[in-house]
Predicted model as a PDB file, atoms N, CA, C, CB and O in Angstrom, pLDDT in the B-factor column:
MODEL        1                                                                  
ATOM      1  N   MET A   1     169.057  21.281 164.737  1.00 40.00           N  
ATOM      2  CA  MET A   1     169.730  20.865 163.508  1.00 40.00           C  
ATOM      3  C   MET A   1     171.015  21.669 163.310  1.00 40.00           C  
ATOM      4  CB  MET A   1     168.793  21.037 162.289  1.00 40.00           C  
ATOM      5  O   MET A   1     171.011  22.890 163.466  1.00 40.00           O  
ATOM      6  N   THR A   2     172.096  21.001 162.974  1.00 46.00           N  
ATOM      7  CA  THR A   2     173.393  21.658 162.808  1.00 46.00           C  
ATOM      8  C   THR A   2     173.483  22.324 161.443  1.00 46.00           C  
ATOM      9  CB  THR A   2     174.539  20.648 162.984  1.00 46.00           C  
ATOM     10  O   THR A   2     173.027  21.781 160.437  1.00 46.00           O  
ATOM     11  N   ASP A   3     174.074  23.499 161.428  1.00 47.00           N  
ATOM     12  CA  ASP A   3     174.273  24.240 160.190  1.00 47.00           C  
ATOM     13  C   ASP A   3     175.266  23.483 159.305  1.00 47.00           C  
ATOM     14  CB  ASP A   3     174.779  25.684 160.480  1.00 47.00           C  
ATOM     15  O   ASP A   3     176.356  23.136 159.758  1.00 47.00           O  
ATOM     16  N   ASN A   4     174.897  23.226 158.054  1.00 46.00           N  
ATOM     17  CA  ASN A   4     175.775  22.495 157.129  1.00 46.00           C  
ATOM     18  C   ASN A   4     177.119  23.161 156.950  1.00 46.00           C  
ATOM     19  CB  ASN A   4     175.111  22.353 155.786  1.00 46.00           C  
ATOM     20  O   ASN A   4     178.140  22.483 156.833  1.00 46.00           O  
ATOM     21  N   ARG A   5     177.131  24.489 156.926  1.00 48.00           N  
ATOM     22  CA  ARG A   5     178.403  25.190 156.738  1.00 48.00           C  
ATOM     23  C   ARG A   5     179.376  24.870 157.860  1.00 48.00           C  
ATOM     24  CB  ARG A   5     178.177  26.699 156.658  1.00 48.00           C  
ATOM     25  O   ARG A   5     180.575  24.722 157.623  1.00 48.00           O  
ATOM     26  N   GLU A   6     178.868  24.764 159.078  1.00 45.00           N  
ATOM     27  CA  GLU A   6     179.740  24.426 160.205  1.00 45.00           C  
ATOM     28  C   GLU A   6     180.325  23.036 160.051  1.00 45.00           C  
ATOM     29  CB  GLU A   6     178.976  24.523 161.519  1.00 45.00           C  
ATOM     30  O   GLU A   6     181.495  22.810 160.360  1.00 45.00           O  
ATOM     31  N   MET A   7     179.511  22.102 159.573  1.00 43.00           N  
ATOM     32  CA  MET A   7     179.986  20.734 159.407  1.00 43.00           C  
ATOM     33  C   MET A   7     181.048  20.652 158.309  1.00 43.00           C  
ATOM     34  CB  MET A   7     178.813  19.800 159.082  1.00 43.00           C  
ATOM     35  O   MET A   7     181.977  19.850 158.404  1.00 43.00           O  
ATOM     36  N   LEU A   8     180.917  21.469 157.280  1.00 46.00           N  
ATOM     37  CA  LEU A   8     181.850  21.410 156.157  1.00 46.00           C  
ATOM     38  C   LEU A   8     183.118  22.221 156.396  1.00 46.00           C  
ATOM     39  CB  LEU A   8     181.171  21.898 154.905  1.00 46.00           C  
ATOM     40  O   LEU A   8     184.152  21.970 155.778  1.00 46.00           O  
ATOM     41  N   ALA A   9     183.029  23.182 157.285  1.00 49.00           N  
ATOM     42  CA  ALA A   9     184.188  24.047 157.517  1.00 49.00           C  
ATOM     43  C   ALA A   9     185.307  23.247 158.169  1.00 49.00           C  
ATOM     44  CB  ALA A   9     183.804  25.260 158.399  1.00 49.00           C  
ATOM     45  O   ALA A   9     185.083  22.496 159.118  1.00 49.00           O  
ATOM     46  N   SER A  10     186.496  23.420 157.652  1.00 81.00           N  
ATOM     47  CA  SER A  10     187.636  22.701 158.210  1.00 81.00           C  
ATOM     48  C   SER A  10     188.322  23.523 159.296  1.00 81.00           C  
ATOM     49  CB  SER A  10     188.634  22.347 157.107  1.00 81.00           C  
ATOM     50  O   SER A  10     189.182  23.012 160.013  1.00 81.00           O  
ATOM     51  N   MET A  11     187.943  24.794 159.416  1.00 93.00           N  
ATOM     52  CA  MET A  11     188.525  25.682 160.424  1.00 93.00           C  
ATOM     53  C   MET A  11     187.479  26.750 160.714  1.00 93.00           C  
ATOM     54  CB  MET A  11     189.897  26.321 159.937  1.00 93.00           C  
ATOM     55  O   MET A  11     186.952  27.376 159.794  1.00 93.00           O  
ATOM     56  N   SER A  12     187.186  26.953 161.974  1.00 94.00           N  
ATOM     57  CA  SER A  12     186.179  27.950 162.331  1.00 94.00           C  
ATOM     58  C   SER A  12     186.748  29.359 162.143  1.00 94.00           C  
ATOM     59  CB  SER A  12     185.700  27.747 163.792  1.00 94.00           C  
ATOM     60  O   SER A  12     187.965  29.542 162.142  1.00 94.00           O  
ATOM     61  N   PRO A  13     185.875  30.344 161.987  1.00 96.00           N  
ATOM     62  CA  PRO A  13     186.353  31.729 161.896  1.00 96.00           C  
ATOM     63  C   PRO A  13     187.199  32.128 163.106  1.00 96.00           C  
ATOM     64  CB  PRO A  13     185.169  32.683 161.763  1.00 96.00           C  
ATOM     65  O   PRO A  13     188.188  32.847 162.963  1.00 96.00           O  
ATOM     66  N   ASP A  14     186.813  31.660 164.300  1.00 96.00           N  
ATOM     67  CA  ASP A  14     187.597  31.990 165.501  1.00 96.00           C  
ATOM     68  C   ASP A  14     188.985  31.367 165.462  1.00 96.00           C  
ATOM     69  CB  ASP A  14     186.863  31.525 166.756  1.00 96.00           C  
ATOM     70  O   ASP A  14     189.969  31.998 165.849  1.00 96.00           O  
ATOM     71  N   GLU A  15     189.058  30.123 164.991  1.00 96.00           N  
ATOM     72  CA  GLU A  15     190.369  29.472 164.885  1.00 96.00           C  
ATOM     73  C   GLU A  15     191.233  30.189 163.848  1.00 96.00           C  
ATOM     74  CB  GLU A  15     190.209  27.974 164.509  1.00 96.00           C  
ATOM     75  O   GLU A  15     192.437  30.358 164.040  1.00 96.00           O  
ATOM     76  N   LEU A  16     190.604  30.611 162.746  1.00 97.00           N  
ATOM     77  CA  LEU A  16     191.333  31.357 161.720  1.00 97.00           C  
ATOM     78  C   LEU A  16     191.870  32.666 162.284  1.00 97.00           C  
ATOM     79  CB  LEU A  16     190.428  31.634 160.510  1.00 97.00           C  
ATOM     80  O   LEU A  16     193.021  33.029 162.041  1.00 97.00           O  
ATOM     81  N   ARG A  17     191.034  33.370 163.035  1.00 97.00           N  
ATOM     82  CA  ARG A  17     191.486  34.629 163.659  1.00 97.00           C  
ATOM     83  C   ARG A  17     192.674  34.378 164.584  1.00 97.00           C  
ATOM     84  CB  ARG A  17     190.331  35.292 164.450  1.00 97.00           C  
ATOM     85  O   ARG A  17     193.649  35.129 164.576  1.00 97.00           O  
ATOM     86  N   GLY A  18     192.583  33.321 165.376  1.00 96.00           N  
ATOM     87  CA  GLY A  18     193.673  32.980 166.293  1.00 96.00           C  
ATOM     88  C   GLY A  18     194.954  32.645 165.547  1.00 96.00           C  
ATOM     89  O   GLY A  18     196.039  33.058 165.958  1.00 96.00           O  
ATOM     90  N   ALA A  19     194.837  31.901 164.454  1.00 96.00           N  
ATOM     91  CA  ALA A  19     196.014  31.550 163.655  1.00 96.00           C  
ATOM     92  C   ALA A  19     196.635  32.805 163.052  1.00 96.00           C  
ATOM     93  CB  ALA A  19     195.638  30.548 162.540  1.00 96.00           C  
ATOM     94  O   ALA A  19     197.856  32.959 163.045  1.00 96.00           O  
ATOM     95  N   MET A  20     195.794  33.693 162.550  1.00 97.00           N  
ATOM     96  CA  MET A  20     196.300  34.950 161.986  1.00 97.00           C  
ATOM     97  C   MET A  20     197.093  35.718 163.035  1.00 97.00           C  
ATOM     98  CB  MET A  20     195.138  35.819 161.452  1.00 97.00           C  
ATOM     99  O   MET A  20     198.196  36.197 162.770  1.00 97.00           O  
ATOM    100  N   ARG A  21     196.518  35.828 164.229  1.00 96.00           N  
ATOM    101  CA  ARG A  21     197.167  36.571 165.315  1.00 96.00           C  
ATOM    102  C   ARG A  21     198.489  35.918 165.685  1.00 96.00           C  
ATOM    103  CB  ARG A  21     196.248  36.649 166.551  1.00 96.00           C  
ATOM    104  O   ARG A  21     199.514  36.586 165.825  1.00 96.00           O  
ATOM    105  N   SER A  22     198.444  34.603 165.839  1.00 95.00           N  
ATOM    106  CA  SER A  22     199.625  33.850 166.239  1.00 95.00           C  
ATOM    107  C   SER A  22     200.757  33.996 165.218  1.00 95.00           C  
ATOM    108  CB  SER A  22     199.270  32.377 166.421  1.00 95.00           C  
ATOM    109  O   SER A  22     201.929  34.064 165.587  1.00 95.00           O  
ATOM    110  N   LEU A  23     200.397  34.042 163.933  1.00 95.00           N  
ATOM    111  CA  LEU A  23     201.399  34.114 162.867  1.00 95.00           C  
ATOM    112  C   LEU A  23     201.781  35.549 162.503  1.00 95.00           C  
ATOM    113  CB  LEU A  23     200.886  33.403 161.636  1.00 95.00           C  
ATOM    114  O   LEU A  23     202.640  35.768 161.649  1.00 95.00           O  
ATOM    115  N   GLY A  24     201.147  36.518 163.147  1.00 96.00           N  
ATOM    116  CA  GLY A  24     201.521  37.916 162.930  1.00 96.00           C  
ATOM    117  C   GLY A  24     200.863  38.573 161.728  1.00 96.00           C  
ATOM    118  O   GLY A  24     201.312  39.629 161.282  1.00 96.00           O  
ATOM    119  N   TYR A  25     199.807  37.969 161.196  1.00 96.00           N  
ATOM    120  CA  TYR A  25     199.067  38.604 160.100  1.00 96.00           C  
ATOM    121  C   TYR A  25     198.037  39.541 160.712  1.00 96.00           C  
ATOM    122  CB  TYR A  25     198.378  37.535 159.169  1.00 96.00           C  
ATOM    123  O   TYR A  25     197.061  39.095 161.315  1.00 96.00           O  
ATOM    124  N   ARG A  26     198.259  40.845 160.555  1.00 96.00           N  
ATOM    125  CA  ARG A  26     197.415  41.826 161.232  1.00 96.00           C  
ATOM    126  C   ARG A  26     196.150  42.156 160.456  1.00 96.00           C  
ATOM    127  CB  ARG A  26     198.194  43.086 161.477  1.00 96.00           C  
ATOM    128  O   ARG A  26     195.152  42.575 161.042  1.00 96.00           O  
ATOM    129  N   THR A  27     196.186  41.970 159.143  1.00 97.00           N  
ATOM    130  CA  THR A  27     195.020  42.310 158.332  1.00 97.00           C  
ATOM    131  C   THR A  27     194.640  41.134 157.439  1.00 97.00           C  
ATOM    132  CB  THR A  27     195.295  43.565 157.480  1.00 97.00           C  
ATOM    133  O   THR A  27     195.426  40.211 157.228  1.00 97.00           O  
ATOM    134  N   GLN A  28     193.428  41.190 156.926  1.00 97.00           N  
ATOM    135  CA  GLN A  28     192.987  40.178 155.974  1.00 97.00           C  
ATOM    136  C   GLN A  28     193.897  40.191 154.755  1.00 97.00           C  
ATOM    137  CB  GLN A  28     191.518  40.415 155.558  1.00 97.00           C  
ATOM    138  O   GLN A  28     194.223  39.141 154.200  1.00 97.00           O  
ATOM    139  N   ASN A  29     194.302  41.377 154.347  1.00 98.00           N  
ATOM    140  CA  ASN A  29     195.174  41.508 153.172  1.00 98.00           C  
ATOM    141  C   ASN A  29     196.536  40.854 153.416  1.00 98.00           C  
ATOM    142  CB  ASN A  29     195.362  42.992 152.810  1.00 98.00           C  
ATOM    143  O   ASN A  29     197.093  40.226 152.515  1.00 98.00           O  
ATOM    144  N   ASP A  30     197.071  41.000 154.626  1.00 97.00           N  
ATOM    145  CA  ASP A  30     198.362  40.369 154.957  1.00 97.00           C  
ATOM    146  C   ASP A  30     198.287  38.859 154.758  1.00 97.00           C  
ATOM    147  CB  ASP A  30     198.772  40.691 156.416  1.00 97.00           C  
ATOM    148  O   ASP A  30     199.160  38.262 154.128  1.00 97.00           O  
ATOM    149  N   LEU A  31     197.239  38.250 155.297  1.00 97.00           N  
ATOM    150  CA  LEU A  31     197.084  36.799 155.166  1.00 97.00           C  
ATOM    151  C   LEU A  31     196.855  36.415 153.706  1.00 97.00           C  
ATOM    152  CB  LEU A  31     195.915  36.297 156.039  1.00 97.00           C  
ATOM    153  O   LEU A  31     197.455  35.465 153.203  1.00 97.00           O  
ATOM    154  N   ALA A  32     195.987  37.158 153.039  1.00 97.00           N  
ATOM    155  CA  ALA A  32     195.667  36.858 151.637  1.00 97.00           C  
ATOM    156  C   ALA A  32     196.929  36.857 150.777  1.00 97.00           C  
ATOM    157  CB  ALA A  32     194.652  37.881 151.084  1.00 97.00           C  
ATOM    158  O   ALA A  32     197.140  35.947 149.977  1.00 97.00           O  
ATOM    159  N   GLN A  33     197.759  37.870 150.944  1.00 97.00           N  
ATOM    160  CA  GLN A  33     198.993  37.946 150.152  1.00 97.00           C  
ATOM    161  C   GLN A  33     199.945  36.806 150.495  1.00 97.00           C  
ATOM    162  CB  GLN A  33     199.690  39.292 150.377  1.00 97.00           C  
ATOM    163  O   GLN A  33     200.609  36.265 149.611  1.00 97.00           O  
ATOM    164  N   ALA A  34     200.016  36.440 151.766  1.00 95.00           N  
ATOM    165  CA  ALA A  34     200.941  35.389 152.204  1.00 95.00           C  
ATOM    166  C   ALA A  34     200.582  34.027 151.626  1.00 95.00           C  
ATOM    167  CB  ALA A  34     200.958  35.309 153.719  1.00 95.00           C  
ATOM    168  O   ALA A  34     201.468  33.228 151.323  1.00 95.00           O  
ATOM    169  N   ILE A  35     199.276  33.757 151.470  1.00 94.00           N  
ATOM    170  CA  ILE A  35     198.882  32.419 151.006  1.00 94.00           C  
ATOM    171  C   ILE A  35     198.342  32.413 149.584  1.00 94.00           C  
ATOM    172  CB  ILE A  35     197.843  31.842 151.931  1.00 94.00           C  
ATOM    173  O   ILE A  35     197.923  31.371 149.079  1.00 94.00           O  
ATOM    174  N   GLY A  36     198.351  33.582 148.932  1.00 95.00           N  
ATOM    175  CA  GLY A  36     197.991  33.633 147.510  1.00 95.00           C  
ATOM    176  C   GLY A  36     196.512  33.541 147.198  1.00 95.00           C  
ATOM    177  O   GLY A  36     196.117  32.924 146.208  1.00 95.00           O  
ATOM    178  N   VAL A  37     195.692  34.155 148.044  1.00 96.00           N  
ATOM    179  CA  VAL A  37     194.254  34.228 147.762  1.00 96.00           C  
ATOM    180  C   VAL A  37     193.826  35.689 147.804  1.00 96.00           C  
ATOM    181  CB  VAL A  37     193.428  33.375 148.786  1.00 96.00           C  
ATOM    182  O   VAL A  37     194.610  36.567 148.166  1.00 96.00           O  
ATOM    183  N   SER A  38     192.575  35.941 147.429  1.00 97.00           N  
ATOM    184  CA  SER A  38     192.074  37.319 147.471  1.00 97.00           C  
ATOM    185  C   SER A  38     191.705  37.711 148.899  1.00 97.00           C  
ATOM    186  CB  SER A  38     190.851  37.481 146.541  1.00 97.00           C  
ATOM    187  O   SER A  38     191.410  36.860 149.738  1.00 97.00           O  
ATOM    188  N   ARG A  39     191.728  39.005 149.155  1.00 98.00           N  
ATOM    189  CA  ARG A  39     191.320  39.497 150.465  1.00 98.00           C  
ATOM    190  C   ARG A  39     189.851  39.159 150.710  1.00 98.00           C  
ATOM    191  CB  ARG A  39     191.553  41.023 150.576  1.00 98.00           C  
ATOM    192  O   ARG A  39     189.451  38.874 151.839  1.00 98.00           O  
ATOM    193  N   SER A  40     189.054  39.192 149.641  1.00 98.00           N  
ATOM    194  CA  SER A  40     187.626  38.890 149.816  1.00 98.00           C  
ATOM    195  C   SER A  40     187.424  37.430 150.226  1.00 98.00           C  
ATOM    196  CB  SER A  40     186.847  39.186 148.516  1.00 98.00           C  
ATOM    197  O   SER A  40     186.478  37.135 150.956  1.00 98.00           O  
ATOM    198  N   ALA A  41     188.278  36.515 149.782  1.00 97.00           N  
ATOM    199  CA  ALA A  41     188.181  35.118 150.219  1.00 97.00           C  
ATOM    200  C   ALA A  41     188.411  35.029 151.726  1.00 97.00           C  
ATOM    201  CB  ALA A  41     189.205  34.230 149.461  1.00 97.00           C  
ATOM    202  O   ALA A  41     187.667  34.351 152.436  1.00 97.00           O  
ATOM    203  N   VAL A  42     189.439  35.712 152.206  1.00 98.00           N  
ATOM    204  CA  VAL A  42     189.728  35.710 153.648  1.00 98.00           C  
ATOM    205  C   VAL A  42     188.550  36.304 154.408  1.00 98.00           C  
ATOM    206  CB  VAL A  42     191.028  36.507 153.957  1.00 98.00           C  
ATOM    207  O   VAL A  42     188.166  35.793 155.461  1.00 98.00           O  
ATOM    208  N   SER A  43     187.981  37.370 153.882  1.00 98.00           N  
ATOM    209  CA  SER A  43     186.832  38.007 154.516  1.00 98.00           C  
ATOM    210  C   SER A  43     185.659  37.031 154.635  1.00 98.00           C  
ATOM    211  CB  SER A  43     186.410  39.251 153.722  1.00 98.00           C  
ATOM    212  O   SER A  43     185.025  36.950 155.687  1.00 98.00           O  
ATOM    213  N   LEU A  44     185.369  36.294 153.568  1.00 97.00           N  
ATOM    214  CA  LEU A  44     184.273  35.315 153.601  1.00 97.00           C  
ATOM    215  C   LEU A  44     184.544  34.217 154.626  1.00 97.00           C  
ATOM    216  CB  LEU A  44     184.067  34.692 152.209  1.00 97.00           C  
ATOM    217  O   LEU A  44     183.623  33.763 155.305  1.00 97.00           O  
ATOM    218  N   TRP A  45     185.804  33.787 154.743  1.00 97.00           N  
ATOM    219  CA  TRP A  45     186.156  32.763 155.739  1.00 97.00           C  
ATOM    220  C   TRP A  45     185.919  33.298 157.146  1.00 97.00           C  
ATOM    221  CB  TRP A  45     187.635  32.318 155.576  1.00 97.00           C  
ATOM    222  O   TRP A  45     185.351  32.610 157.994  1.00 97.00           O  
ATOM    223  N   LEU A  46     186.363  34.540 157.388  1.00 97.00           N  
ATOM    224  CA  LEU A  46     186.244  35.125 158.726  1.00 97.00           C  
ATOM    225  C   LEU A  46     184.787  35.387 159.101  1.00 97.00           C  
ATOM    226  CB  LEU A  46     187.041  36.427 158.806  1.00 97.00           C  
ATOM    227  O   LEU A  46     184.435  35.350 160.280  1.00 97.00           O  
ATOM    228  N   GLU A  47     183.949  35.647 158.118  1.00 96.00           N  
ATOM    229  CA  GLU A  47     182.522  35.862 158.378  1.00 96.00           C  
ATOM    230  C   GLU A  47     181.775  34.531 158.498  1.00 96.00           C  
ATOM    231  CB  GLU A  47     181.898  36.717 157.259  1.00 96.00           C  
ATOM    232  O   GLU A  47     180.610  34.506 158.894  1.00 96.00           O  
ATOM    233  N   GLY A  48     182.440  33.434 158.160  1.00 95.00           N  
ATOM    234  CA  GLY A  48     181.805  32.134 158.231  1.00 95.00           C  
ATOM    235  C   GLY A  48     180.862  31.854 157.067  1.00 95.00           C  
ATOM    236  O   GLY A  48     180.077  30.907 157.112  1.00 95.00           O  
ATOM    237  N   LYS A  49     180.939  32.675 156.032  1.00 95.00           N  
ATOM    238  CA  LYS A  49     180.053  32.493 154.869  1.00 95.00           C  
ATOM    239  C   LYS A  49     180.557  31.392 153.948  1.00 95.00           C  
ATOM    240  CB  LYS A  49     179.927  33.802 154.084  1.00 95.00           C  
ATOM    241  O   LYS A  49     179.777  30.757 153.239  1.00 95.00           O  
ATOM    242  N   VAL A  50     181.863  31.172 153.966  1.00 93.00           N  
ATOM    243  CA  VAL A  50     182.499  30.128 153.151  1.00 93.00           C  
ATOM    244  C   VAL A  50     183.494  29.419 154.055  1.00 93.00           C  
ATOM    245  CB  VAL A  50     183.208  30.725 151.857  1.00 93.00           C  
ATOM    246  O   VAL A  50     184.211  30.065 154.819  1.00 93.00           O  
ATOM    247  N   GLY A  51     183.542  28.103 153.973  1.00 92.00           N  
ATOM    248  CA  GLY A  51     184.494  27.350 154.781  1.00 92.00           C  
ATOM    249  C   GLY A  51     185.921  27.561 154.297  1.00 92.00           C  
ATOM    250  O   GLY A  51     186.169  27.740 153.105  1.00 92.00           O  
ATOM    251  N   VAL A  52     186.841  27.535 155.233  1.00 94.00           N  
ATOM    252  CA  VAL A  52     188.264  27.618 154.890  1.00 94.00           C  
ATOM    253  C   VAL A  52     188.625  26.320 154.164  1.00 94.00           C  
ATOM    254  CB  VAL A  52     189.172  27.836 156.182  1.00 94.00           C  
ATOM    255  O   VAL A  52     188.358  25.238 154.686  1.00 94.00           O  
ATOM    256  N   PRO A  53     189.221  26.403 152.977  1.00 93.00           N  
ATOM    257  CA  PRO A  53     189.614  25.168 152.274  1.00 93.00           C  
ATOM    258  C   PRO A  53     190.559  24.328 153.132  1.00 93.00           C  
ATOM    259  CB  PRO A  53     190.287  25.504 150.922  1.00 93.00           C  
ATOM    260  O   PRO A  53     191.438  24.861 153.810  1.00 93.00           O  
ATOM    261  N   ARG A  54     190.369  23.017 153.094  1.00 91.00           N  
ATOM    262  CA  ARG A  54     191.189  22.130 153.924  1.00 91.00           C  
ATOM    263  C   ARG A  54     192.699  22.344 153.773  1.00 91.00           C  
ATOM    264  CB  ARG A  54     190.864  20.707 153.594  1.00 91.00           C  
ATOM    265  O   ARG A  54     193.405  22.385 154.782  1.00 91.00           O  
ATOM    266  N   PRO A  55     193.215  22.481 152.551  1.00 92.00           N  
ATOM    267  CA  PRO A  55     194.668  22.691 152.443  1.00 92.00           C  
ATOM    268  C   PRO A  55     195.131  23.965 153.150  1.00 92.00           C  
ATOM    269  CB  PRO A  55     195.077  22.750 150.977  1.00 92.00           C  
ATOM    270  O   PRO A  55     196.220  23.996 153.722  1.00 92.00           O  
ATOM    271  N   VAL A  56     194.315  25.006 153.115  1.00 94.00           N  
ATOM    272  CA  VAL A  56     194.672  26.259 153.796  1.00 94.00           C  
ATOM    273  C   VAL A  56     194.656  26.047 155.302  1.00 94.00           C  
ATOM    274  CB  VAL A  56     193.699  27.406 153.402  1.00 94.00           C  
ATOM    275  O   VAL A  56     195.570  26.481 156.003  1.00 94.00           O  
ATOM    276  N   ALA A  57     193.620  25.381 155.798  1.00 94.00           N  
ATOM    277  CA  ALA A  57     193.530  25.104 157.233  1.00 94.00           C  
ATOM    278  C   ALA A  57     194.726  24.269 157.694  1.00 94.00           C  
ATOM    279  CB  ALA A  57     192.207  24.374 157.562  1.00 94.00           C  
ATOM    280  O   ALA A  57     195.316  24.545 158.738  1.00 94.00           O  
ATOM    281  N   MET A  58     195.077  23.251 156.914  1.00 91.00           N  
ATOM    282  CA  MET A  58     196.216  22.396 157.272  1.00 91.00           C  
ATOM    283  C   MET A  58     197.511  23.200 157.298  1.00 91.00           C  
ATOM    284  CB  MET A  58     196.343  21.224 156.282  1.00 91.00           C  
ATOM    285  O   MET A  58     198.317  23.060 158.218  1.00 91.00           O  
ATOM    286  N   LEU A  59     197.708  24.042 156.287  1.00 92.00           N  
ATOM    287  CA  LEU A  59     198.915  24.864 156.225  1.00 92.00           C  
ATOM    288  C   LEU A  59     199.013  25.783 157.437  1.00 92.00           C  
ATOM    289  CB  LEU A  59     198.932  25.690 154.935  1.00 92.00           C  
ATOM    290  O   LEU A  59     200.060  25.853 158.081  1.00 92.00           O  
ATOM    291  N   LEU A  60     197.933  26.483 157.747  1.00 94.00           N  
ATOM    292  CA  LEU A  60     197.965  27.418 158.873  1.00 94.00           C  
ATOM    293  C   LEU A  60     198.229  26.693 160.188  1.00 94.00           C  
ATOM    294  CB  LEU A  60     196.647  28.192 158.959  1.00 94.00           C  
ATOM    295  O   LEU A  60     198.993  27.174 161.024  1.00 94.00           O  
ATOM    296  N   ARG A  61     197.589  25.525 160.370  1.00 92.00           N  
ATOM    297  CA  ARG A  61     197.833  24.766 161.611  1.00 92.00           C  
ATOM    298  C   ARG A  61     199.284  24.303 161.704  1.00 92.00           C  
ATOM    299  CB  ARG A  61     196.893  23.549 161.690  1.00 92.00           C  
ATOM    300  O   ARG A  61     199.882  24.338 162.779  1.00 92.00           O  
ATOM    301  N   MET A  62     199.846  23.871 160.581  1.00 92.00           N  
ATOM    302  CA  MET A  62     201.257  23.436 160.592  1.00 92.00           C  
ATOM    303  C   MET A  62     202.171  24.605 160.944  1.00 92.00           C  
ATOM    304  CB  MET A  62     201.662  22.840 159.215  1.00 92.00           C  
ATOM    305  O   MET A  62     203.116  24.444 161.716  1.00 92.00           O  
ATOM    306  N   LEU A  63     201.896  25.774 160.384  1.00 92.00           N  
ATOM    307  CA  LEU A  63     202.724  26.947 160.674  1.00 92.00           C  
ATOM    308  C   LEU A  63     202.623  27.349 162.146  1.00 92.00           C  
ATOM    309  CB  LEU A  63     202.310  28.125 159.780  1.00 92.00           C  
ATOM    310  O   LEU A  63     203.631  27.665 162.777  1.00 92.00           O  
ATOM    311  N   VAL A  64     201.409  27.335 162.688  1.00 92.00           N  
ATOM    312  CA  VAL A  64     201.210  27.674 164.102  1.00 92.00           C  
ATOM    313  C   VAL A  64     201.942  26.668 164.970  1.00 92.00           C  
ATOM    314  CB  VAL A  64     199.702  27.708 164.464  1.00 92.00           C  
ATOM    315  O   VAL A  64     202.635  27.057 165.910  1.00 92.00           O  
ATOM    316  N   ASN A  65     201.801  25.371 164.673  1.00 91.00           N  
ATOM    317  CA  ASN A  65     202.464  24.332 165.473  1.00 91.00           C  
ATOM    318  C   ASN A  65     203.976  24.433 165.379  1.00 91.00           C  
ATOM    319  CB  ASN A  65     202.013  22.946 165.025  1.00 91.00           C  
ATOM    320  O   ASN A  65     204.669  24.254 166.381  1.00 91.00           O  
ATOM    321  N   ALA A  66     204.496  24.716 164.199  1.00 92.00           N  
ATOM    322  CA  ALA A  66     205.951  24.847 164.033  1.00 92.00           C  
ATOM    323  C   ALA A  66     206.473  26.037 164.838  1.00 92.00           C  
ATOM    324  CB  ALA A  66     206.318  25.011 162.534  1.00 92.00           C  
ATOM    325  O   ALA A  66     207.572  25.988 165.390  1.00 92.00           O  
ATOM    326  N   GLN A  67     205.694  27.078 164.897  1.00 87.00           N  
ATOM    327  CA  GLN A  67     206.097  28.281 165.624  1.00 87.00           C  
ATOM    328  C   GLN A  67     206.157  28.014 167.131  1.00 87.00           C  
ATOM    329  CB  GLN A  67     205.123  29.438 165.328  1.00 87.00           C  
ATOM    330  O   GLN A  67     206.990  28.582 167.838  1.00 87.00           O  
ATOM    331  N   ARG A  68     205.271  27.146 167.612  1.00 80.00           N  
ATOM    332  CA  ARG A  68     205.198  26.853 169.049  1.00 80.00           C  
ATOM    333  C   ARG A  68     206.282  25.883 169.506  1.00 80.00           C  
ATOM    334  CB  ARG A  68     203.836  26.283 169.393  1.00 80.00           C  
ATOM    335  O   ARG A  68     206.571  25.792 170.699  1.00 80.00           O  
ATOM    336  N   ARG A  69     206.879  25.162 168.568  1.00 77.00           N  
ATOM    337  CA  ARG A  69     207.871  24.157 168.930  1.00 77.00           C  
ATOM    338  C   ARG A  69     209.144  24.822 169.464  1.00 77.00           C  
ATOM    339  CB  ARG A  69     208.199  23.267 167.718  1.00 77.00           C  
ATOM    340  O   ARG A  69     209.584  25.853 168.956  1.00 77.00           O  
ATOM    341  N   VAL A  70     209.704  24.224 170.468  1.00 66.00           N  
ATOM    342  CA  VAL A  70     210.951  24.734 171.043  1.00 66.00           C  
ATOM    343  C   VAL A  70     212.086  23.854 170.549  1.00 66.00           C  
ATOM    344  CB  VAL A  70     210.898  24.760 172.612  1.00 66.00           C  
ATOM    345  O   VAL A  70     212.041  22.630 170.675  1.00 66.00           O  
ATOM    346  N   TYR A  71     213.098  24.487 169.989  1.00 62.00           N  
ATOM    347  CA  TYR A  71     214.249  23.727 169.463  1.00 62.00           C  
ATOM    348  C   TYR A  71     215.428  23.842 170.373  1.00 62.00           C  
ATOM    349  CB  TYR A  71     214.634  24.204 168.073  1.00 62.00           C  
ATOM    350  O   TYR A  71     216.482  23.271 170.094  1.00 62.00           O  
TER     351      TYR A  71                                                      
ENDMDL                                                                          
END                                                                             
């Protein structure tokens, strides 16, 4: 049986970690300040206890993709 949290999560903790690294956010606090959430929210996302909200996941993916684009 699949864990409900995994099904509801719009971004896995590993993907979030990768996005943070790619965007240069070295700490949970760095990311939290950049997107206007608490550090504890980021911590819960990284631990997989709470799913990353879809708008946050979409924003981070757009930023990562924009960074990879060659102009």
